[in-house]
N, C-alpha and C positions, 0 to 999 in steps of 0.2 A: 106388625111383626113383633114377636116376643123379644124382650131384652136378653142379650147374651151375656153370660158371665165371662169374666176375663180369662182367656187362655183355654176355653173348652166349649163343648157343645151345650145347648140349653139344658139338657137333662143330666149334666154331670155334677150338679151341686151335691156335696156330701159324699162323693165317691171315695175320696181319700180317707175320710173317717170310717167308712164301711170296710175298706181294705185294711186299715190299721186294726180295727176291732177283730177282724178275721185272722190277722197275723199274730196278735198278742199271745194267744195260747201256744202257738208254735215257738215263739221267741222265748217264752217262759220255760217251755219244755227243754229247749236247747240250753238255756242257762242252768237249769237243774241238772242236766246231763253233764255239763262241763264241771259244775261244782262237785258232783259225785266223783268224777275222775280225779279232781284235785284232792278230795278227801281220801280216796283210795291210795293215791301216791303218798300223801302225808302219813297215812297209816303204815305203809311200807317203811318209810323213813324213820318213824317213831319206833317201830318194832325192831328194826335193825340196830338203831342206836342204843335202845334200852338193853338189847341182848349183849351187845359189845361191852357196855358199861357193867352189866351184871356179871359177865364172865371175868372181867378184870378184877372186880371186887371179890367175887367168889373164889378165884384162884388163890387169893391171899387170906381171906377171912372165913371162907366156908359157905355152906348152903343158905343159912339164915340171912347173911349179909348180901348174898347174891339176889335173893328175892326182894329185899328191901331196896337195893340199888336199882333194880329194874322198875319198881313201883315209883321211885323218886323221879324217874324220867318220863312217866306216863301220867297224864291227868286223870282225875277221878271219874270223868265222864266216859272214859273208854272201858269196855269190858275186856279184861285181860287175864291170861293165865301164864304162869312162869314155871319152867322146869329147869332145874339146875343139877349138875352132877359131874362126876369124873368120867372121863373116857380115855383111859390110859394115862398118858402124861399131860393130857389136855383137859382143862376144865371147861365144860360146855354149858351154855345157857340158851334156852329156847323161849322166846316170848311170842305168844299168840294174841293178836287183837282181832276182834270181830269187825267185819266190814260195816262201816256206818252207813245209814241211809239219811242223807241230807244233813244230819247233825250227829256228832259223837254221842253215844248212849242209846240211840235208836239203831239197832242193828238187825241183820238178817241171819246171823248165826254162822256165816261163812268166815273162817279164820284166815288172817294174814299172818304168816310166820316169819319171824326174824331170828336168826341164829348167830351166836357169837362164840368164840373160843379164845382161851388164853392158856399159856403154859403154866404149869403148877409152880407156885412159889410158896416159900415158907417164911413167916416172920421170924426174925432173929430176936431171941430174948435178950433183954438188957439194953436194948437200943431205944 
């Protein structure tokens, strides 16, 4: 009579290893999908924050300061465009970041838009 392995039938040796090897690609795909969702959420957060900060600075200092403020809040790895300008009594800033693919800098060209606005303010001279 053949020797039986513990806890299983005689032909079950290595079955767990085979199942694990078969599941590894699916597990990696799931991890990559979750990571992509995290990056997209982070991009939305970055774009919104940068647009808010840019609008606040632009309302006081103008368009050049607006774009500089937006770029200060976004890392160099992100592909970004900034649009600043007046809209009546509101100063608006729009920041567009491209959707990253697994790492910032590798993108598919689909923009994520963040918009911010701030009421117009003027600096007082002599203060």
